[in-house]
C-alpha positions as CSV (number, residue, x, y, z in Angstrom):
1,X,5.5,-34.5,44.7
2,X,7.6,-37.6,44.4
3,X,10.8,-37.9,46.4
4,X,14.0,-37.3,44.4
5,X,16.2,-40.4,44.4
6,X,19.9,-39.6,44.4
7,X,21.7,-41.5,41.7
8,X,25.0,-40.9,40.0
9,X,26.1,-41.7,36.4
10,X,29.5,-41.7,34.7
11,X,29.3,-39.2,31.9
12,X,32.2,-38.0,29.8
13,X,34.1,-35.6,31.9
14,X,32.7,-36.6,35.3
15,X,29.8,-37.6,37.5
16,X,26.4,-36.0,37.6
17,X,23.6,-36.7,40.1
18,X,19.9,-37.1,39.2
19,X,19.3,-34.7,42.1
20,X,21.3,-32.0,40.2
21,X,19.3,-32.7,37.1
22,X,16.0,-32.3,38.9
23,X,17.3,-29.2,40.5
24,X,17.9,-27.6,37.1
25,X,14.4,-28.5,36.2
26,X,13.2,-26.9,39.3
27,X,15.2,-23.7,38.6
28,X,13.8,-23.6,35.1
29,X,10.3,-24.0,36.5
30,X,10.9,-21.2,39.0
31,X,11.8,-18.9,36.2
32,X,8.4,-19.4,34.7
33,X,6.9,-18.6,38.1
34,X,4.4,-21.5,38.2
35,X,2.2,-19.3,36.0
36,X,3.3,-16.8,33.4
37,X,5.9,-14.0,33.8
38,X,5.1,-10.3,34.0
39,X,3.3,-8.9,31.0
40,X,5.5,-7.0,28.6
41,X,4.4,-3.8,26.9
42,X,3.8,-3.7,23.2
43,X,7.0,-3.7,21.1
44,X,8.6,-0.4,20.1
45,X,10.9,-1.5,17.4
46,X,14.5,0.0,17.4
47,X,15.5,-1.9,14.3
48,X,15.1,-0.8,10.7
49,X,12.4,-2.3,8.5
50,X,13.6,-4.7,5.8
51,X,12.6,-3.4,2.3
52,X,12.5,-5.3,-0.9
53,X,11.2,-2.7,-3.3
54,X,13.0,0.5,-4.5
55,X,11.2,3.7,-5.4
56,X,10.8,2.7,-9.0
57,X,9.2,-0.6,-8.0
58,X,6.9,1.0,-5.5
59,X,5.7,3.5,-8.1
60,X,5.1,0.7,-10.6
61,X,2.9,-1.2,-8.2
62,X,1.0,2.0,-7.3
63,X,0.4,2.8,-10.9
64,X,-0.8,-0.7,-11.6
65,X,-3.2,-0.6,-8.6
66,X,-4.6,2.7,-9.9
67,X,-5.2,1.0,-13.2
68,X,-7.1,-1.9,-11.6
69,X,-9.2,0.5,-9.6
70,X,-10.1,2.7,-12.5
71,X,-10.4,0.2,-15.4
72,X,-11.5,-3.1,-13.7
73,X,-13.0,-1.9,-10.5
74,X,-14.0,-3.4,-7.2
75,X,-17.4,-5.0,-6.4
76,X,-19.4,-4.0,-3.3
77,X,-22.1,-6.7,-3.3
78,X,-25.6,-6.4,-2.1
79,X,-25.1,-3.1,-0.3
80,X,-27.1,-0.2,-1.8
81,X,-25.8,2.2,0.8
82,X,-22.2,1.5,-0.1
83,X,-22.9,2.0,-3.8
84,X,-24.7,5.2,-3.2
85,X,-21.9,6.6,-1.0
86,X,-19.3,5.8,-3.7
87,X,-21.4,7.4,-6.4
88,X,-21.8,10.6,-4.2
89,X,-18.0,10.6,-3.6
90,X,-17.3,10.7,-7.4
91,X,-16.8,7.1,-8.3
92,X,-18.3,5.5,-11.4
93,X,-20.8,2.9,-10.2
94,X,-22.0,0.3,-12.7
95,X,-24.3,-2.2,-11.1
96,X,-22.3,-3.5,-8.1
97,X,-19.0,-2.6,-9.5
98,X,-17.3,0.6,-8.5
99,X,-14.7,2.3,-10.7
100,X,-12.5,4.8,-8.9
101,X,-11.0,7.9,-10.5
102,X,-7.3,8.1,-10.0
103,X,-6.4,9.6,-6.6
104,X,-9.9,9.3,-5.1
105,X,-9.1,6.6,-2.6
106,X,-5.8,8.2,-1.5
107,X,-7.5,11.6,-1.0
108,X,-10.1,10.0,1.2
109,X,-7.5,8.2,3.3
110,X,-5.8,11.4,4.3
111,X,-8.2,11.6,7.2
112,X,-7.3,8.2,8.5
113,X,-5.0,8.3,11.6
114,X,-1.4,6.9,11.0
115,X,-1.2,6.1,14.7
116,X,-3.8,5.5,17.3
117,X,-4.3,3.8,20.7
118,X,-6.2,0.5,21.0
119,X,-7.6,0.8,24.6
120,X,-7.8,-2.1,27.0
121,X,-10.2,-2.1,30.0
122,X,-7.0,-2.1,32.0
123,X,-5.3,1.1,30.8
124,X,-1.8,-0.4,31.5
125,X,-2.6,-3.0,28.8
126,X,-3.5,-0.4,26.1
127,X,-1.4,-0.6,23.0
128,X,-0.3,1.7,20.1
129,X,-1.2,0.7,16.6
130,X,1.1,2.3,14.0
131,X,4.4,4.0,13.9
132,X,7.2,1.8,15.4
133,X,4.8,-0.3,17.4
134,X,4.3,-4.1,17.0
135,X,1.4,-5.8,18.7
136,X,0.9,-9.6,18.8
137,X,-2.5,-11.3,18.9
138,X,-3.3,-15.1,18.9
139,X,-4.6,-17.4,16.2
140,X,-8.0,-16.4,14.8
141,X,-10.8,-18.5,13.3
142,X,-10.0,-22.3,13.6
143,X,-13.1,-24.6,14.0
144,X,-10.9,-27.3,15.5
145,X,-8.5,-27.6,18.4
146,X,-5.7,-30.0,19.1
147,X,-6.1,-30.4,22.8
148,X,-3.8,-31.2,25.7
149,X,-4.6,-34.9,25.3
150,X,-3.4,-34.8,21.7
151,X,-6.9,-35.1,20.2
152,X,-8.0,-33.1,17.2
153,X,-11.6,-32.2,17.6
154,X,-14.2,-29.4,17.2
155,X,-13.6,-26.5,19.5
156,X,-15.8,-25.7,22.5
157,X,-16.4,-22.5,24.5
158,X,-14.2,-24.1,27.2
159,X,-11.4,-24.2,24.7
160,X,-12.1,-20.6,23.8
161,X,-11.9,-19.5,27.4
162,X,-8.6,-21.4,27.8
163,X,-7.0,-19.7,24.9
164,X,-8.1,-16.3,26.2
165,X,-6.6,-17.2,29.5
166,X,-3.3,-18.3,28.0
167,X,-3.1,-15.2,25.9
168,X,-3.7,-13.1,29.0
169,X,-0.9,-14.9,30.8
170,X,1.6,-14.9,27.9
171,X,4.0,-12.1,28.6
172,X,4.7,-11.3,25.0
173,X,1.1,-11.4,23.8
174,X,-0.4,-7.9,23.7
175,X,-4.0,-8.7,22.8
176,X,-6.4,-11.5,23.7
177,X,-7.4,-11.6,20.0
178,X,-10.7,-12.4,18.5
179,X,-12.0,-15.8,17.4
180,X,-9.2,-17.7,19.0
181,X,-11.2,-20.8,18.0
182,X,-14.8,-21.3,16.9
183,X,-16.9,-22.7,19.8
184,X,-19.2,-25.0,17.9
185,X,-21.1,-26.2,21.0
186,X,-23.0,-22.8,21.1
187,X,-25.5,-21.8,18.4
188,X,-24.0,-19.8,15.5
189,X,-26.3,-16.8,16.1
190,X,-25.4,-16.6,19.8
191,X,-21.8,-17.7,20.2
192,X,-20.4,-14.3,19.5
193,X,-21.9,-13.1,22.8
194,X,-20.1,-15.7,24.8
195,X,-16.9,-15.0,22.8
196,X,-16.9,-11.3,23.4
197,X,-17.8,-11.8,27.1
198,X,-14.9,-14.3,27.5
199,X,-12.4,-11.7,26.3
200,X,-13.8,-9.1,28.7
201,X,-14.1,-11.5,31.7
202,X,-11.0,-13.6,31.4
203,X,-8.5,-11.0,30.2
204,X,-7.9,-7.2,30.5
205,X,-5.9,-6.9,27.3
206,X,-7.4,-5.3,24.1
207,X,-9.8,-7.6,22.2
208,X,-11.3,-7.9,18.8
209,X,-15.0,-7.8,17.9
210,X,-17.4,-10.1,15.9
211,X,-17.6,-9.5,12.2
212,X,-19.8,-12.5,11.1
213,X,-22.9,-10.3,10.8
214,X,-23.7,-6.5,11.2
215,X,-26.0,-7.2,14.1
216,X,-23.2,-9.2,15.9
217,X,-20.9,-6.2,15.4
218,X,-23.6,-4.1,17.0
219,X,-23.7,-6.5,20.0
220,X,-19.9,-6.0,20.3
221,X,-20.3,-2.3,20.4
222,X,-23.1,-2.5,22.9
223,X,-21.0,-4.8,25.2
224,X,-18.0,-2.5,24.8
225,X,-20.1,0.4,25.9
226,X,-21.1,-1.4,29.1
227,X,-17.4,-1.7,29.9
228,X,-16.0,1.6,28.7
229,X,-19.0,3.9,28.6
230,X,-20.8,5.3,25.5
231,X,-18.8,8.5,25.1
232,X,-15.5,6.8,25.5
233,X,-16.3,4.2,22.8
234,X,-17.5,6.8,20.4
235,X,-14.3,8.8,20.7
236,X,-11.7,6.1,21.2
237,X,-10.8,2.7,19.7
238,X,-11.6,-0.2,22.1
239,X,-12.1,-3.0,19.5
240,X,-10.1,-3.9,16.4
241,X,-12.0,-5.8,13.8
242,X,-10.9,-8.0,10.8
243,X,-12.6,-7.2,7.5
244,X,-11.5,-9.6,4.8
245,X,-11.8,-8.7,1.2
246,X,-13.4,-11.6,-0.7
247,X,-10.5,-11.7,-3.1
248,X,-10.3,-11.2,-6.0
249,X,-11.7,-7.7,-5.9
250,X,-15.0,-8.2,-4.0
251,X,-16.3,-7.0,-0.7
252,X,-19.4,-9.0,0.3
253,X,-22.5,-7.9,2.2
254,X,-21.3,-9.4,5.5
255,X,-18.0,-7.8,5.6
256,X,-19.2,-4.4,4.3
257,X,-22.0,-4.5,6.9
258,X,-19.6,-5.2,9.8
259,X,-17.2,-2.5,8.5
260,X,-20.0,0.1,8.5
261,X,-21.0,-0.7,12.1
262,X,-17.5,-0.4,13.4
263,X,-16.4,2.6,11.4
264,X,-19.6,4.5,12.4
265,X,-18.7,4.0,16.1
266,X,-15.1,5.0,15.5
267,X,-13.7,1.5,15.9
268,X,-10.7,0.2,14.0
269,X,-11.1,-2.1,11.0
270,X,-8.3,-4.2,9.4
271,X,-9.0,-4.2,5.7
272,X,-7.3,-7.5,4.8
273,X,-7.3,-9.2,1.5
274,X,-7.2,-13.0,2.1
275,X,-4.7,-14.1,-0.6
276,X,-3.7,-17.5,-1.7
277,X,-1.5,-16.6,-4.6
278,X,-2.4,-18.6,-7.7
279,X,-6.0,-19.0,-6.6
280,X,-7.1,-15.6,-5.3
281,X,-4.4,-13.5,-6.9
282,X,-1.9,-13.8,-9.7
283,X,1.0,-16.3,-9.2
284,X,3.6,-13.5,-9.2
285,X,4.6,-11.2,-6.3
286,X,4.2,-8.0,-8.3
287,X,0.7,-9.0,-9.5
288,X,-0.4,-10.0,-6.0
289,X,0.9,-6.7,-4.6
290,X,-1.0,-4.8,-7.2
291,X,-4.3,-6.6,-6.4
292,X,-3.7,-6.2,-2.6
293,X,-3.1,-2.5,-2.9
294,X,-6.2,-2.0,-5.0
295,X,-8.4,-3.9,-2.6
296,X,-7.1,-2.2,0.4
297,X,-7.4,1.2,-1.1
298,X,-11.0,0.6,-1.9
299,X,-11.9,-0.9,1.4
300,X,-9.9,1.4,3.6
301,X,-11.1,4.5,1.9
302,X,-14.7,3.4,2.3
303,X,-14.3,3.6,6.1
304,X,-13.7,7.3,5.7
305,X,-17.0,7.7,3.8
306,X,-18.7,6.1,6.8
307,X,-16.9,8.3,9.4
308,X,-14.1,10.6,8.6
309,X,-11.1,9.9,10.9
310,X,-12.2,6.3,11.7
311,X,-9.0,4.2,12.4
312,X,-8.2,1.7,9.7
313,X,-5.3,-0.7,9.0
314,X,-3.7,-1.8,5.7
315,X,-3.9,-5.6,6.1
316,X,-3.0,-8.6,4.2
317,X,-2.9,-12.3,4.7
318,X,-0.6,-13.8,2.0
319,X,0.1,-17.4,1.3
320,X,0.9,-19.4,-1.8
321,X,-0.6,-22.7,-3.0
322,X,0.9,-25.9,-4.1
323,X,0.5,-25.9,-7.9
324,X,0.2,-29.7,-7.7
325,X,-2.5,-30.1,-5.1
326,X,-4.0,-26.6,-4.7
327,X,-3.3,-26.7,-0.9
328,X,-2.0,-23.6,0.8
329,X,1.7,-23.5,1.7
330,X,3.4,-21.4,4.4
331,X,6.8,-20.2,5.3
332,X,7.8,-20.0,1.6
333,X,9.7,-17.1,0.1
334,X,7.0,-15.5,-2.2
335,X,4.5,-14.6,0.6
336,X,7.3,-13.1,2.6
337,X,8.2,-10.9,-0.4
338,X,4.5,-10.0,-0.7
339,X,4.3,-9.0,2.9
340,X,7.6,-7.0,2.8
341,X,6.4,-5.1,-0.2
342,X,2.9,-4.5,1.2
343,X,4.4,-3.1,4.4
344,X,6.3,-0.5,2.3
345,X,3.1,0.4,0.5
346,X,1.3,0.8,3.8
347,X,3.9,3.2,5.1
348,X,3.6,5.3,1.9
349,X,-0.1,5.5,2.5
350,X,0.4,6.5,6.2
351,X,-1.6,3.5,7.4
352,X,-0.8,1.0,10.1
353,X,0.0,-2.4,8.7
354,X,-1.1,-6.0,9.6
355,X,0.4,-9.2,8.3
356,X,2.2,-12.4,9.3
357,X,2.1,-14.5,12.5
358,X,3.3,-18.0,13.1
359,X,1.8,-19.7,10.1
360,X,2.3,-23.3,9.1
361,X,0.6,-26.2,7.2
362,X,1.8,-28.9,9.6
363,X,-0.8,-31.0,11.4
364,X,1.2,-31.2,14.6
365,X,3.8,-28.9,16.3
366,X,6.8,-30.6,14.6
367,X,9.9,-29.5,12.7
368,X,7.8,-28.4,9.7
369,X,5.6,-26.3,12.0
370,X,8.7,-24.8,13.6
371,X,10.5,-23.8,10.4
372,X,7.5,-22.5,8.6
373,X,6.3,-20.5,11.6
374,X,9.8,-19.1,12.2
375,X,10.1,-18.0,8.6
376,X,6.8,-16.2,8.8
377,X,7.4,-14.7,12.2
378,X,10.8,-13.3,11.4
379,X,9.4,-11.6,8.3
380,X,6.5,-10.2,10.5
381,X,8.9,-8.4,12.7
382,X,11.4,-7.3,10.1
383,X,8.7,-6.0,7.7
384,X,7.7,-3.5,10.4
385,X,4.3,-5.0,11.0
386,X,2.1,-3.0,13.4
387,X,-0.5,-5.7,14.2
388,X,0.2,-9.4,13.8
389,X,-2.8,-11.8,14.0
390,X,-2.1,-15.6,14.3
391,X,1.0,-14.9,16.3
392,X,0.6,-18.1,18.4
393,X,-1.4,-21.3,18.2
394,X,-1.9,-21.8,14.4
395,X,-1.8,-25.3,12.9
396,X,-2.9,-27.0,9.8
397,X,-3.3,-24.0,7.6
398,X,-5.5,-22.2,10.1
399,X,-8.0,-25.1,10.7
400,X,-6.6,-25.9,14.1
401,X,-5.8,-24.0,17.3
402,X,-3.2,-26.0,19.2
403,X,-2.4,-25.6,22.9
404,X,1.1,-26.9,22.5
405,X,1.8,-24.8,19.4
406,X,0.5,-21.7,21.3
407,X,3.0,-22.2,24.1
408,X,5.9,-22.8,21.7
409,X,4.9,-19.7,19.6
410,X,4.5,-17.4,22.6
411,X,8.0,-18.3,23.6
412,X,9.2,-17.2,20.2
413,X,7.3,-14.0,20.5
414,X,9.5,-13.2,23.6
415,X,12.5,-13.6,21.3
416,X,11.0,-11.2,18.8
417,X,10.5,-8.7,21.6
418,X,14.2,-9.0,22.5
419,X,15.3,-8.8,18.8
420,X,13.2,-5.6,18.3
421,X,15.2,-3.8,21.0
422,X,18.2,-3.6,18.7
423,X,21.7,-3.1,19.8
424,X,22.3,-1.5,23.2
425,X,25.1,1.1,23.0
426,X,25.1,2.3,26.6
427,X,28.3,2.4,28.6
428,X,27.4,-0.8,30.3
429,X,26.7,-2.5,27.0
430,X,30.0,-1.4,25.5
431,X,31.7,-3.6,28.2
432,X,35.1,-2.0,28.0
433,X,35.6,-2.6,31.8
434,X,35.0,-6.3,31.2
435,X,37.5,-6.4,28.3
436,X,40.1,-4.6,30.4
437,X,39.5,-7.0,33.4
438,X,39.8,-10.2,31.4
439,X,42.5,-9.3,29.0
440,X,44.0,-11.8,26.4
441,X,43.7,-15.5,26.9
442,X,41.3,-15.7,29.8
443,X,37.5,-16.0,30.0
444,X,34.5,-13.8,31.0
445,X,32.6,-16.2,33.1
446,X,33.7,-14.9,36.4
447,X,34.4,-11.2,35.7
448,X,32.5,-8.5,37.5
449,X,30.6,-7.4,34.3
450,X,29.3,-10.9,33.6
451,X,28.2,-11.3,37.2
452,X,26.4,-8.1,37.2
453,X,24.6,-8.7,33.9
454,X,24.1,-12.5,33.5
455,X,20.5,-12.6,34.6
456,X,19.3,-10.2,31.9
457,X,22.1,-10.6,29.3
458,X,20.3,-13.2,27.0
459,X,16.7,-14.2,26.3
460,X,16.0,-17.3,28.4
461,X,13.4,-19.7,27.0
462,X,11.0,-21.4,29.3
463,X,10.7,-24.3,26.8
464,X,13.9,-24.9,25.0
465,X,16.2,-27.5,26.4
466,X,19.9,-26.4,26.1
467,X,21.3,-28.9,28.6
468,X,23.5,-31.9,28.0
469,X,22.2,-35.1,26.6
470,X,22.7,-36.8,30.0
471,X,20.6,-34.2,31.8
472,X,17.9,-34.3,29.1
473,X,17.9,-38.1,29.5
474,X,17.6,-37.8,33.3
475,X,14.7,-35.4,33.0
476,X,12.7,-37.9,30.9
477,X,13.9,-37.3,27.3
478,X,11.0,-34.9,26.8
479,X,10.4,-33.3,23.4
480,X,9.4,-29.6,23.3
481,X,5.8,-30.5,22.6
482,X,5.7,-32.4,26.0
483,X,7.3,-29.4,27.8
484,X,4.8,-27.1,26.1
485,X,1.9,-29.3,27.2
486,X,3.1,-29.3,30.8
487,X,3.5,-25.5,30.7
488,X,0.1,-24.9,29.3
489,X,-1.4,-27.1,32.0
490,X,0.6,-25.2,34.6
491,X,-0.6,-21.9,33.4
492,X,-4.2,-22.9,33.3
493,X,-3.9,-24.3,36.8
494,X,-2.4,-21.1,38.1
495,X,-4.7,-18.7,36.1
496,X,-6.2,-15.9,38.1
497,X,-8.8,-13.7,36.5
498,X,-8.2,-10.0,36.3
499,X,-10.6,-7.9,38.3
500,X,-13.8,-6.9,36.6
501,X,-16.3,-4.6,38.3
502,X,-19.2,-6.8,39.5
503,X,-21.7,-4.2,38.3
504,X,-20.2,-4.3,34.8
505,X,-20.1,-8.1,34.9
506,X,-23.8,-8.2,35.9
507,X,-24.7,-5.8,33.1
508,X,-22.9,-7.9,30.5
509,X,-24.6,-11.1,31.7
510,X,-28.0,-9.4,31.6
511,X,-27.4,-8.1,28.1
512,X,-26.3,-11.6,26.9
513,X,-29.3,-13.3,28.5
514,X,-31.8,-10.8,27.0
515,X,-30.2,-11.1,23.5
516,X,-30.2,-14.9,23.6
517,X,-33.8,-15.0,24.8
518,X,-34.8,-12.8,21.9
519,X,-34.1,-15.4,19.2
520,X,-34.2,-19.1,18.6
521,X,-31.0,-21.1,18.3
522,X,-29.5,-21.3,14.8
523,X,-26.7,-23.7,13.8
524,X,-26.1,-22.4,10.3
């Protein structure tokens, strides 16, 4: 550590020393603890959901979705079992297209739990899915990373481990997620083993499973059973798994295959239409909501044909496109309206809801990234979302996982946690003693109530710079991206792995080795 040189500057109302500026930086660093702060429990929202549709509007969308299901139908491609199950359940199956009698899907969904526990290997990290709970998980799926050197490149397994570690250390991140980036340095048919192992080894928060092939879903289940035990897995949710509809109105063989594996083992699936309005759904909010509801009803109810009572979420990923270029856009009003409306429809179905995150189209963590992500994240909380994927780290329309963006986003998640607490109306919060003590014309800085509450009164960001220009200048004129970079390095340097029973670790490694030895490498 370099020695602090004392130096004074004239500045407006007085003199400030460089030593004082550095001291402030040290105090800020001490608040972040060298590593991360204590983990926070999942959010229990004490604020009302924001709703954009009245009863008439909701009924209209529901009627239109029923029309789509009955008259147009949904395709379940290249899966004879799925088609046979639908026919047995009373649907009209014509080739690969399934037409649903009115009310069939809703009747099937009556057995799906409105609330369930997603178990972590550390029981203290387990979370509730549904009800008033909100759970944040990291970015999912990017093949690229923007690393701590500022380089955009293909992701590696080392990046994957780093993001799992950061998610583990982030106080307001409740899950280590799933495909936090795609480690392209490992063969396609084997990388899922290293990914699932990384979630188990480097975090003790709940994790997501592989969905890129049914056999990879089976591997996830097998590895989960090594951690939790066979009976526990079959009777409790220990993985949550993303099943995208191939919008418009198609479920493909891969997604249906993974869905069947997880539902059979009582594991949660998120039935999530992937919507770019104007390309994969109509350009209007009402039309998009109609298609989303139809797709979710078909996919979610299918889980109940596989195993009655299997947990399932109403999901949606909603974005719009530029009608000039066709590129996806984020943080715009229409997808927020779609998500607000979809959340209402999910609550009427009695299903937990997934949407949102910290989405942006920006290539770097700049002002565009900030305002697009803030628009999406605020909607995520206010809609009453139960599970939010892509809550931190997303850049470039989901093509890039960014270390710096992850750190900035996770700081915002802490603010959402505070916001969700609502208004404290306790005797202390009413602060009448402070108002009496201060009286007219004075200030509250030194009063007893302020002194007793100042440490917890307001959310304190580990990244935002709220100091004077002079102090910011003294500390190196650092932008938030630079501070985020330094904090990410700090966290990774101070990371300590949670305890994992050595016998379980050995069993996992043995399973992975045997599976990898059983097949040649494949890179497609």
